BAFI-3210 file (N, C-alpha, C; in Angstrom, 3 decimals, decimal comma, padded with zeros to 6 digits):
// residues 294
n [1|2|3|4|5|6|7|8|9|10|11|12|13|14|15|16|17|18|19|20|21|22|23|24|25|26|27|28|29|30|31|32|33|34|35|36|37|38|39|40|41|42|43|44|45|46|47|48|49|50|51|52|53|54|55|56|57|58|59|60|61|62|63|64|65|66|67|68|69|70|71|72|73|74|75|76|77|78|79|80|81|82|83|84|85|86|87|88|89|90|91|92|93|94|95|96|97|98|99|100|101|102|103|104|105|106|107|108|109|110|111|112|113|114|115|116|117|118|119|120|121|122|123|124|125|126|127|128|129|130|131|132|133|134|135|136|137|138|139|140|141|142|143|144|145|146|147|148|149|150|151|152|153|154|155|156|157|158|159|160|161|162|163|164|165|166|167|168|169|170|171|172|173|174|175|176|177|178|179|180|181|182|183|184|185|186|187|188|189|190|191|192|193|194|195|196|197|198|199|200|201|202|203|204|205|206|207|208|209|210|211|212|213|214|215|216|217|218|219|220|221|222|223|224|225|226|227|228|229|230|231|232|233|234|235|236|237|238|239|240|241|242|243|244|245|246|247|248|249|250|251|252|253|254|255|256|257|258|259|260|261|262|263|264|265|266|267|268|269|270|271|272|273|274|275|276|277|278|279|280|281|282|283|284|285|286|287|288|289|290|291|292|293|294]
n.u [130,405|127,586|125,768|122,967|120,005|118,340|115,772|112,319|110,432|106,927|103,944|102,335|099,578|097,836|098,502|097,550|096,757|099,323|100,852|098,910|099,526|101,882|102,515|102,709|105,549|106,094|107,861|106,191|103,842|103,903|106,875|107,909|109,128|109,863|111,754|114,745|117,394|119,619|119,480|117,472|114,769|111,655|109,814|109,290|110,252|107,541|106,478|108,199|109,699|112,688|115,029|115,651|117,502|119,387|120,964|121,943|123,362|124,173|122,764|120,906|117,622|115,214|112,072|110,609|112,994|113,987|113,142|114,952|115,343|116,108|117,080|117,801|116,080|116,571|115,211|115,316|114,538|112,415|111,891|110,081|108,815|106,948|106,443|105,683|104,495|105,723|103,014|101,181|100,793|101,300|103,368|104,305|106,822|107,531|108,893|112,080|112,572|113,048|113,362|113,742|113,465|112,882|111,598|110,613|108,507|106,396|103,980|102,714|100,647|098,740|098,824|099,688|102,267|104,573|105,431|108,076|108,474|110,949|110,401|112,196|112,390|110,400|107,615|104,988|102,830|100,497|099,303|097,832|098,218|098,002|099,132|098,402|096,320|096,007|096,850|099,791|101,963|101,787|099,807|099,621|099,362|100,333|101,354|103,571|104,644|107,552|108,912|111,265|109,765|107,033|105,259|103,471|100,464|099,075|096,000|094,896|093,736|094,467|096,566|098,120|101,683|103,360|106,906|108,105|111,195|110,931|108,539|105,541|102,831|099,699|097,462|094,262|092,799|091,220|089,683|090,190|090,983|093,773|096,394|098,287|101,430|102,713|106,045|105,373|104,094|101,285|098,441|096,291|093,634|092,539|089,419|088,076|087,634|089,529|090,269|093,187|095,933|098,263|102,161|104,200|107,698|108,061|106,762|104,327|101,234|098,573|094,962|092,720|091,805|090,372|091,725|093,394|091,879|094,144|096,707|095,928|096,072|098,637|100,339|099,124|099,840|102,601|102,773|101,960|099,533|098,182|098,056|100,198|103,424|105,514|107,819|107,812|107,276|105,269|104,573|101,628|100,073|100,516|097,690|096,823|097,576|096,420|093,828|092,935|094,812|093,416|092,533|090,581|090,170|090,150|091,607|095,079|098,108|099,683|097,303|095,382|092,710|089,687|088,922|089,463|090,088|087,185|088,114|089,961|088,876|085,787|083,784|080,620|077,272|075,135|072,637|073,880|076,260|078,712|081,224|084,566|087,988|089,127|087,079|086,689|088,779|088,313|085,700|087,081|088,672|087,042|086,035|083,752|080,812|079,050|079,343|079,747|078,105|079,969]
n.v [112,221|111,438|108,675|107,147|107,584|104,530|102,932|103,496|101,221|099,822|099,782|096,382|095,785|096,092|093,858|093,150|095,394|096,741|095,221|095,008|097,727|097,147|095,511|097,288|097,329|094,988|092,925|092,939|090,398|088,520|088,111|086,772|083,551|081,012|080,069|078,905|079,217|080,538|083,716|084,196|086,864|086,293|087,646|090,414|092,132|093,284|094,307|095,249|094,783|096,008|094,214|092,173|089,785|088,511|085,157|084,395|085,971|088,196|090,774|093,336|093,005|095,604|096,946|096,944|095,338|093,133|089,648|086,539|083,903|080,700|082,026|082,864|083,798|085,689|085,981|088,265|088,864|091,176|090,804|091,062|090,237|090,131|088,445|089,242|087,152|086,702|085,227|086,464|084,864|085,159|085,637|085,969|086,007|085,439|086,689|085,568|083,474|081,401|081,279|079,337|079,832|077,377|076,310|077,769|078,362|079,660|080,123|082,354|082,077|080,012|080,331|078,449|076,766|076,047|076,116|076,397|076,523|076,177|076,256|076,508|077,392|078,977|080,769|081,374|083,258|082,292|082,800|081,793|082,117|082,399|080,015|078,329|077,293|075,112|071,454|069,688|067,583|065,238|065,259|066,796|069,609|072,592|074,737|074,877|074,110|073,100|071,073|069,606|067,629|067,476|068,353|070,678|072,029|074,294|075,166|077,575|079,449|080,867|080,036|079,416|078,644|077,093|076,130|074,691|073,810|071,602|070,229|070,533|072,769|074,109|075,812|076,356|078,981|080,129|079,344|076,951|074,535|072,844|070,771|068,240|066,316|063,694|062,489|059,154|059,269|059,570|061,614|064,127|066,108|069,556|071,177|072,945|075,616|077,343|074,996|073,045|070,652|069,002|068,001|065,667|064,865|062,724|063,062|062,116|062,596|064,147|063,831|065,981|068,861|071,455|074,540|075,854|079,408|080,714|080,116|080,988|083,364|084,175|083,287|085,679|087,533|088,048|088,616|091,130|091,868|092,960|095,372|098,593|098,006|097,165|100,412|100,902|103,551|104,179|104,973|105,925|103,607|103,850|104,177|102,200|102,466|101,212|098,828|096,213|093,054|090,353|087,092|085,361|083,912|085,802|088,403|089,351|091,276|094,101|095,421|095,053|092,977|094,570|093,463|091,337|087,673|085,636|084,227|085,482|087,887|087,389|089,104|090,252|091,816|090,931|088,896|086,702|085,692|086,717|086,644|087,338|087,313|088,656|089,004|085,950|085,278|086,801|085,140|082,873|083,407|084,560|087,216|088,025|089,656|088,587|085,102|082,916|079,492|076,879]
n.w [014,809|016,377|016,670|014,612|016,409|017,743|015,789|017,403|019,478|018,834|020,319|020,603|020,987|019,472|017,289|014,955|013,779|013,193|011,907|009,559|008,703|008,047|005,742|003,187|003,195|002,582|-000,433|-003,629|-003,976|-005,937|-006,844|-004,922|-004,435|-003,844|-000,847|-000,432|000,351|002,693|004,222|002,352|001,855|003,601|005,401|007,225|010,622|012,422|014,268|017,323|020,799|022,394|022,901|021,244|019,577|017,046|016,565|014,478|012,872|015,483|015,248|016,387|016,371|015,066|014,055|010,706|009,867|007,656|007,667|007,266|005,367|007,643|009,861|013,213|015,838|019,221|022,276|025,447|028,917|028,216|026,034|022,658|019,935|016,351|013,504|010,619|007,524|004,145|002,761|004,544|006,921|010,348|013,349|016,870|019,003|022,284|025,622|026,426|024,700|021,628|018,735|015,008|011,543|009,761|007,436|004,028|001,899|-000,971|-003,404|-005,350|-006,931|-006,903|-004,084|-002,611|-000,608|001,854|005,631|008,301|011,033|014,114|017,362|019,707|022,293|024,806|023,977|021,547|019,439|016,976|013,898|011,036|007,573|003,845|003,363|005,731|004,971|003,636|003,459|003,747|000,768|002,680|003,737|006,700|008,288|006,345|007,268|009,939|013,553|014,723|017,528|019,969|020,826|019,733|016,971|015,678|014,135|012,242|011,182|009,302|011,933|014,901|017,125|020,594|021,442|023,703|024,720|027,116|028,708|026,810|027,638|026,361|025,825|024,515|022,931|021,144|019,390|017,725|014,500|012,077|012,508|015,182|014,783|016,539|016,477|017,746|018,806|018,353|016,455|017,149|016,038|017,104|016,874|017,346|017,213|018,453|019,589|022,863|023,977|024,166|023,718|025,644|025,537|026,864|028,154|026,643|024,369|023,475|022,600|024,694|025,464|023,870|026,086|027,953|028,079|030,895|032,291|033,533|031,932|029,708|029,873|030,640|028,832|027,065|028,191|028,353|025,664|025,621|025,429|027,112|027,199|026,847|026,395|029,239|029,824|027,070|024,959|022,709|019,376|017,635|015,951|012,060|010,184|007,396|004,410|002,115|001,363|003,579|003,599|001,885|002,532|001,753|-000,848|-002,571|-005,166|-004,936|-003,744|-005,154|-005,442|-002,641|-001,709|000,098|002,444|005,214|005,424|006,768|008,725|010,273|010,956|011,019|011,280|011,263|010,472|011,137|013,102|013,277|013,811|015,703|016,527|017,050|016,679|019,155|020,351|021,067|022,430|024,871|025,659|026,173|028,402|030,142|030,339|028,954|028,161|028,168|028,015|025,607|026,041|026,868]
ca.u [128,795|126,617|125,070|121,421|118,687|117,513|113,793|111,346|109,481|105,330|102,762|101,856|098,628|096,982|099,277|097,225|096,695|100,758|100,829|098,546|100,394|103,328|102,475|103,168|106,532|106,853|108,159|105,345|103,795|104,591|108,381|107,957|108,294|110,139|113,547|115,408|118,704|119,702|119,538|116,382|114,118|110,877|108,886|109,946|109,782|106,418|106,927|109,474|110,317|114,145|115,712|115,472|118,597|119,165|121,478|122,582|124,561|124,558|122,226|119,516|116,313|114,569|111,359|111,174|114,056|113,670|113,300|115,179|114,794|117,250|117,263|117,408|115,916|116,493|114,916|115,266|113,309|111,554|112,027|108,667|109,099|106,100|106,816|104,739|105,650|104,894|102,050|100,226|100,925|102,339|103,998|104,773|107,529|107,505|110,125|112,630|112,024|114,289|113,020|114,099|112,883|113,482|111,297|109,367|108,137|105,223|103,543|101,284|099,648|098,305|098,566|100,103|103,394|105,074|106,133|107,952|109,485|111,186|110,351|113,495|112,005|109,345|106,109|104,870|101,163|100,745|097,961|097,524|097,712|097,460|099,929|097,878|094,819|096,196|097,636|101,056|101,332|101,889|098,436|099,643|098,952|101,335|101,833|104,168|105,711|108,139|109,907|111,765|108,747|105,667|105,004|101,931|099,869|097,709|094,880|093,606|093,356|095,241|096,970|099,447|102,206|104,751|107,736|108,621|112,120|110,299|107,351|104,891|101,452|099,039|095,868|093,895|092,140|090,284|089,876|089,675|091,598|095,034|096,833|099,593|101,758|103,745|106,968|105,248|102,957|099,913|098,041|095,481|093,156|091,665|088,752|086,975|088,181|089,726|090,612|094,690|096,832|099,969|102,824|105,537|108,642|107,938|106,542|102,950|100,539|097,324|093,656|092,390|091,186|089,928|093,021|093,224|092,137|095,816|097,372|096,023|096,452|099,894|100,742|098,683|100,607|103,852|102,956|101,419|098,133|097,057|098,375|101,374|104,699|106,413|108,973|107,556|106,339|104,938|103,821|100,239|100,151|100,274|096,886|097,590|097,361|095,701|092,975|093,563|094,903|092,237|093,138|089,592|090,167|089,873|093,073|096,487|099,275|099,796|096,005|094,992|091,201|089,232|088,387|089,626|089,803|086,477|088,559|090,978|087,892|084,634|082,605|079,395|076,491|073,758|072,989|074,057|077,634|079,361|082,341|085,755|089,198|088,995|085,933|086,794|089,489|087,555|085,155|088,002|089,295|086,101|085,811|083,214|079,876|077,991|079,898|078,922|078,017|080,378]
ca.v [112,360|110,545|107,118|107,613|106,748|102,928|102,774|103,463|100,521|100,026|098,932|095,298|095,299|095,783|093,670|093,122|096,783|097,290|093,548|095,529|098,868|096,804|094,721|097,962|096,925|093,448|093,049|092,519|088,728|087,859|087,909|085,496|082,070|080,000|080,637|077,593|079,467|081,163|084,890|084,588|087,419|085,526|088,345|091,107|092,576|094,309|095,081|094,779|095,619|096,265|092,800|090,919|089,276|087,206|084,373|084,142|087,378|089,008|091,974|093,273|093,558|096,556|097,239|096,871|094,810|091,781|088,041|085,717|082,154|080,214|083,446|082,412|084,995|085,055|086,985|088,421|088,977|091,824|091,094|090,040|090,174|090,071|088,682|089,215|086,529|086,626|084,737|087,324|084,021|085,940|085,149|087,107|085,666|086,238|086,707|084,479|082,495|081,279|080,179|079,702|079,870|076,431|076,150|078,712|078,514|080,226|080,239|083,191|081,948|078,993|080,191|077,273|076,575|075,173|077,103|075,568|077,235|075,403|076,893|076,064|077,510|079,817|080,901|081,894|082,927|081,809|083,469|081,699|083,030|081,414|078,532|077,322|076,802|073,959|070,739|069,481|066,244|064,199|065,258|067,516|071,166|073,018|075,406|073,982|074,592|071,890|071,365|068,629|066,544|067,258|069,022|071,882|072,186|075,141|075,531|078,771|079,619|081,016|078,854|079,596|077,559|076,956|075,296|074,713|072,229|070,513|070,384|071,537|073,329|074,812|076,312|076,433|080,225|080,808|079,310|075,646|073,620|072,712|069,437|068,067|064,922|063,402|061,281|058,337|059,468|059,739|062,796|064,432|067,201|070,404|071,967|073,586|077,226|076,836|073,660|072,688|069,710|068,582|066,805|065,330|064,844|061,188|062,961|061,348|064,351|064,050|064,048|067,732|069,388|072,726|075,143|076,802|080,715|080,938|079,698|082,128|084,829|084,225|083,927|086,993|089,090|087,988|088,832|092,263|092,287|093,790|096,945|098,975|097,432|098,191|100,407|101,480|104,888|103,457|106,117|105,701|102,674|104,501|103,467|101,636|103,325|100,388|097,942|095,331|091,861|088,944|085,729|085,168|083,920|087,191|088,801|090,015|091,696|095,550|096,018|093,609|093,416|095,338|092,366|090,167|086,870|085,323|083,042|086,319|088,516|086,711|090,378|090,300|093,011|090,247|088,406|085,054|085,465|088,019|086,147|087,994|086,856|089,349|088,186|084,760|085,391|087,691|084,592|082,158|084,495|084,974|088,376|088,380|089,967|087,437|084,089|081,533|078,272|075,247]
ca.w [014,800|017,241|015,885|014,502|017,617|017,445|015,972|018,667|019,227|018,585|020,985|019,860|021,843|018,471|016,438|013,675|013,176|012,662|010,556|008,005|008,274|007,433|004,259|002,011|003,089|002,018|-001,759|-004,478|-004,209|-007,706|-006,699|-003,453|-004,933|-002,711|-000,115|000,214|000,956|003,878|003,740|001,536|003,027|004,024|005,955|008,405|011,828|012,075|015,578|018,104|021,748|022,858|023,717|020,657|018,354|015,948|016,660|013,018|012,556|016,368|014,943|017,271|015,795|014,937|013,084|009,522|009,250|006,994|008,493|006,524|005,592|008,169|010,812|014,377|016,890|020,874|023,007|026,592|029,379|027,883|024,356|021,758|018,075|015,777|012,452|009,397|006,612|002,809|002,312|005,618|008,113|011,298|014,586|018,146|020,020|023,653|026,095|026,967|023,621|020,904|017,143|014,181|010,696|009,262|006,029|003,975|000,299|-001,262|-004,815|-005,152|-008,088|-006,356|-002,768|-001,825|-000,220|003,110|006,256|009,280|012,410|015,200|018,925|020,591|023,729|025,011|023,943|020,145|018,864|015,510|013,018|009,997|006,655|002,845|003,339|006,411|004,527|002,909|003,748|002,879|000,169|003,677|004,539|007,571|007,645|005,665|008,542|011,102|014,562|015,722|018,894|019,895|020,959|018,809|015,526|015,902|012,540|012,076|009,979|008,987|012,840|015,621|018,382|021,673|021,931|024,536|025,142|028,820|028,358|025,801|027,999|025,345|026,157|023,519|023,164|019,910|019,761|016,755|013,336|011,462|013,531|015,085|014,569|017,001|016,088|018,649|018,367|018,522|015,264|017,151|015,891|017,884|016,299|018,158|016,426|019,666|020,767|024,222|024,182|023,544|023,787|026,182|025,319|028,155|027,540|025,749|022,711|023,521|022,926|025,795|024,590|024,044|027,199|028,136|028,332|032,008|031,433|033,663|030,909|028,435|030,788|031,012|027,357|026,509|029,114|027,640|024,172|025,949|024,789|028,277|027,075|025,941|027,526|030,386|029,080|025,658|024,668|021,331|018,420|017,187|014,396|011,142|009,165|006,270|003,212|000,980|002,004|004,437|002,809|002,090|002,501|001,430|-001,909|-003,683|-005,567|-004,009|-004,485|-005,101|-005,436|-002,428|-001,179|001,191|003,598|005,746|005,782|007,748|009,853|010,279|012,045|011,212|011,696|010,939|010,595|011,139|014,389|012,797|013,742|016,136|017,147|015,874|017,611|020,428|021,326|021,138|023,097|025,936|025,787|026,657|029,459|030,859|030,345|027,907|029,618|027,433|027,237|025,079|026,906|025,922]
c.u [128,624|125,931|124,048|120,596|118,413|115,943|113,053|110,552|108,011|104,924|102,244|100,780|097,770|097,636|098,660|097,107|098,279|101,277|100,173|099,306|101,605|103,503|102,621|104,794|107,461|107,085|106,434|104,913|104,112|105,865|108,689|107,553|108,774|111,513|113,775|117,055|118,781|120,361|118,577|115,373|112,333|109,163|109,641|109,239|109,016|106,099|107,669|109,818|111,461|113,930|115,363|116,603|118,432|120,658|122,698|123,562|124,482|123,698|121,029|118,695|115,395|113,148|111,100|112,374|113,574|114,099|113,695|115,080|116,395|117,878|116,908|117,216|115,971|115,722|114,988|114,464|112,458|111,514|110,822|108,896|107,873|106,393|105,952|105,543|104,596|103,480|101,327|099,962|101,995|102,431|104,426|105,334|107,695|109,134|110,686|112,557|113,186|113,454|113,617|113,339|113,338|112,885|110,616|109,392|106,941|104,863|102,375|100,379|098,575|097,915|099,037|102,055|103,645|105,676|106,112|108,817|109,710|111,740|111,147|113,155|111,380|108,193|105,871|103,389|101,283|099,282|098,443|097,515|097,901|097,893|099,288|096,622|094,792|097,206|098,848|100,569|101,102|100,539|098,419|099,248|100,519|102,073|102,466|104,876|106,322|108,529|110,286|111,136|107,492|106,340|103,856|101,573|098,766|097,247|094,129|093,310|094,776|095,458|098,164|100,099|103,403|105,605|108,721|109,922|111,420|109,131|106,265|103,078|101,144|097,692|095,029|092,540|090,753|090,597|089,314|089,950|093,408|095,334|098,499|099,755|102,986|104,869|106,602|104,334|101,764|099,701|097,180|095,279|092,226|090,562|087,723|087,802|088,420|090,161|092,290|095,112|097,937|100,973|104,022|106,544|109,110|107,394|105,189|102,265|099,017|096,523|093,467|091,851|091,336|091,338|092,489|093,028|093,927|096,592|097,486|096,603|098,009|100,613|100,642|099,297|102,136|103,969|102,714|100,159|097,334|097,094|099,762|102,128|105,337|107,456|108,928|106,897|106,255|104,294|102,527|100,764|099,940|098,778|097,354|096,798|096,472|094,705|093,872|094,387|094,085|093,331|091,563|089,425|090,059|091,598|093,512|097,345|099,483|098,538|095,095|093,273|090,924|089,029|089,313|089,223|088,565|087,294|089,488|089,935|086,474|083,709|081,704|078,195|074,987|073,777|073,357|075,492|078,435|080,770|083,455|087,117|089,052|088,087|085,900|087,905|089,022|086,434|085,827|088,675|088,146|085,300|084,535|081,861|078,988|078,433|079,090|079,331|079,221|079,753]
c.v [111,723|109,470|107,638|107,084|105,433|103,231|102,718|102,199|100,495|098,766|097,914|095,020|095,187|094,889|093,277|094,152|097,199|095,644|094,283|096,447|098,211|096,622|095,748|097,985|096,294|094,049|092,848|090,543|088,113|087,583|087,326|084,311|081,126|080,428|079,115|078,015|080,309|082,868|084,992|085,410|086,641|086,535|089,413|091,107|093,550|094,914|094,353|095,357|094,944|094,926|091,436|091,065|088,360|086,532|084,171|085,210|088,172|090,579|092,554|093,936|094,945|096,046|097,469|096,058|093,338|091,104|087,498|084,432|081,505|081,123|082,601|083,329|084,504|086,095|086,941|088,401|089,804|091,980|090,522|091,085|089,555|089,950|088,516|088,251|086,816|086,579|085,167|086,179|085,373|085,475|086,012|085,840|085,978|086,591|085,415|083,222|082,155|080,567|080,434|079,240|078,669|076,005|077,348|078,748|078,764|080,637|081,188|083,221|081,210|079,153|079,291|077,186|075,678|076,613|076,279|076,419|075,972|076,478|076,176|076,104|078,762|079,655|081,677|081,560|082,935|081,958|082,903|081,951|081,966|080,204|078,001|077,035|075,986|072,961|070,121|068,090|065,350|064,282|065,795|068,711|071,784|074,145|074,764|074,750|073,522|072,109|070,065|067,077|066,308|068,020|069,330|071,991|073,228|075,692|076,727|079,542|080,649|080,286|079,532|078,417|077,895|075,762|075,509|073,850|071,306|069,866|071,215|071,915|073,995|074,643|076,861|077,614|080,351|080,101|078,026|074,758|073,688|071,246|069,183|066,609|064,730|062,452|060,037|057,972|059,238|061,150|063,071|066,094|068,008|071,022|072,871|074,994|077,027|075,990|073,795|071,164|069,757|067,971|066,712|065,123|063,514|061,565|062,131|062,353|063,589|064,512|065,886|067,907|070,731|073,370|076,064|078,475|081,492|081,041|080,635|083,447|085,274|084,614|085,545|087,984|089,052|088,672|090,666|092,760|092,825|095,216|097,212|098,186|098,033|098,930|101,177|102,480|104,888|105,056|105,628|105,243|103,544|103,753|103,303|102,070|102,657|099,735|096,471|094,221|091,153|087,925|084,956|084,245|084,991|087,743|089,462|090,317|093,482|096,164|095,035|094,206|094,058|095,148|091,490|088,939|086,628|084,551|084,328|087,274|088,002|087,926|089,797|091,443|092,185|089,808|087,061|084,911|086,622|087,558|086,551|087,524|087,471|088,772|086,931|084,538|085,971|086,256|083,096|082,214|084,723|086,013|089,035|088,746|089,159|086,380|083,402|080,336|077,148|074,018]
c.w [015,674|016,445|016,062|016,016|017,169|016,820|017,050|018,422|019,368|019,784|020,250|020,422|020,400|017,387|015,147|012,631|012,347|011,573|009,436|007,672|007,525|005,807|002,780|002,280|002,835|000,614|-002,322|-004,132|-005,233|-007,405|-005,967|-004,512|-003,972|-001,863|000,021|-000,079|001,974|003,496|002,778|002,420|002,629|004,801|006,109|009,480|012,047|013,214|016,307|019,220|022,121|023,727|022,864|019,726|018,048|016,376|015,395|012,806|014,069|015,811|015,927|016,217|016,104|014,048|011,909|009,098|008,599|007,828|007,123|006,667|006,274|009,541|012,327|015,157|018,379|021,203|024,521|027,135|029,107|026,633|023,798|020,841|017,313|014,541|011,572|008,007|005,082|002,516|003,614|006,846|009,100|012,943|015,312|018,916|021,030|024,416|026,469|026,239|022,835|019,317|016,254|013,300|010,021|007,631|005,624|002,110|-000,241|-002,692|-004,553|-006,033|-007,393|-004,511|-002,065|-001,219|001,301|003,767|007,545|009,910|013,744|016,494|019,669|021,987|024,052|024,478|022,641|020,130|017,450|014,840|011,704|008,682|005,526|003,064|004,420|005,949|003,513|003,694|002,852|001,871|001,111|004,254|006,228|007,259|007,141|006,232|009,493|011,867|015,038|016,725|018,796|019,954|020,102|017,509|015,474|014,562|012,748|010,910|009,918|010,151|013,494|017,122|019,446|021,498|023,033|024,735|026,256|029,264|027,815|026,436|027,239|025,896|024,796|023,908|021,441|020,266|018,920|015,243|012,610|012,168|013,662|015,323|015,328|016,757|016,837|018,126|017,940|017,124|015,671|016,936|016,288|016,899|017,300|017,386|017,365|020,285|021,941|024,740|023,282|024,016|024,406|025,783|025,980|027,179|026,791|024,704|022,696|023,894|023,937|024,979|024,622|024,935|027,124|028,760|029,903|031,120|031,753|032,881|029,471|029,013|030,730|030,093|026,908|027,218|028,595|026,434|024,475|024,976|025,803|028,025|026,670|027,320|028,301|030,087|027,671|025,975|022,746|020,543|017,980|015,991|013,410|010,674|007,671|004,913|002,244|002,016|002,614|003,462|003,195|002,119|002,340|000,202|-002,978|-004,325|-005,014|-004,751|-004,409|-004,793|-004,442|-002,200|-000,056|002,695|003,769|005,615|006,539|008,724|010,368|011,237|012,160|012,060|011,136|011,320|011,326|012,573|014,318|013,619|013,992|016,338|016,237|017,004|018,551|021,277|021,674|022,350|024,836|026,613|027,107|028,496|030,768|031,514|029,812|028,901|029,235|026,873|026,724|026,000|026,104|026,340]
res [x|x|x|x|x|x|x|x|x|x|x|x|x|x|x|x|x|x|x|x|x|x|x|x|x|x|x|x|x|x|x|x|x|x|x|x|x|x|x|x|x|x|x|x|x|x|x|x|x|x|x|x|x|x|x|x|x|x|x|x|x|x|x|x|x|x|x|x|x|x|x|x|x|x|x|x|x|x|x|x|x|x|x|x|x|x|x|x|x|x|x|x|x|x|x|x|x|x|x|x|x|x|x|x|x|x|x|x|x|x|x|x|x|x|x|x|x|x|x|x|x|x|x|x|x|x|x|x|x|x|x|x|x|x|x|x|x|x|x|x|x|x|x|x|x|x|x|x|x|x|x|x|x|x|x|x|x|x|x|x|x|x|x|x|x|x|x|x|x|x|x|x|x|x|x|x|x|x|x|x|x|x|x|x|x|x|x|x|x|x|x|x|x|x|x|x|x|x|x|x|x|x|x|x|x|x|x|x|x|x|x|x|x|x|x|x|x|x|x|x|x|x|x|x|x|x|x|x|x|x|x|x|x|x|x|x|x|x|x|x|x|x|x|x|x|x|x|x|x|x|x|x|x|x|x|x|x|x|x|x|x|x|x|x|x|x|x|x|x|x|x|x|x|x|x|x|x|x|x|x|x|x|x|x|x|x|x|x|x|x|x|x|x|x]
***
């Protein structure tokens, strides 16, 4: 009998739709407490482009596969993976990249916990979930991306991070703030979308500065944000059977609230605030017909 065909990849252009649809696959939040042992599930692969393997057990990753504590993901020149965690954090790992799930703990009652990943190399897009809304007992963000030369804290927003031979470049796109802690203990904070911090091999973070549009374009193209990925034949993503997960303080679980948190969408019917993650990115890239002036 011939082997069953591999599941088809999906287009990650609308990655938040894939993530929302995938929430029905996750275990109920009440069953997720803490992940302290390798092999404990912490999320799922909600979108995958061929070319992703786990160094943990050398398996090829497909959409819907479990993501476990301690797992190491590697992508080749074409691979992309989008990971949805139990606390609704999400991460997209670009091509020629490597990521390790170093830490994950989540208490659904308090919606607090900690999450830490190690970006060994390559590019990563992070969207903060419940955990990112709080600080750790040490005062740093409870959601962290670690590298050999710096630690990046995510506070309820969207950030891009690139590790190029331990030269770290970051961009804060949306949300509350992004923190960067250098090896020398210097902490820099970015609160303005479109700004970022670079860290050299000395582990000393520079001052916040406006991110060049070329850097944003390069990373977004790697993540497939410009359209269907070359070689993909994605099916139409299924509509979620239930309301989208809320991170705005309303109850979650088997009956999620029907709204996304303000920092995930920031959609308004009035004129006070029409900014969304998509519009914010268009503004930063200079493609918004009415960009806000800095």
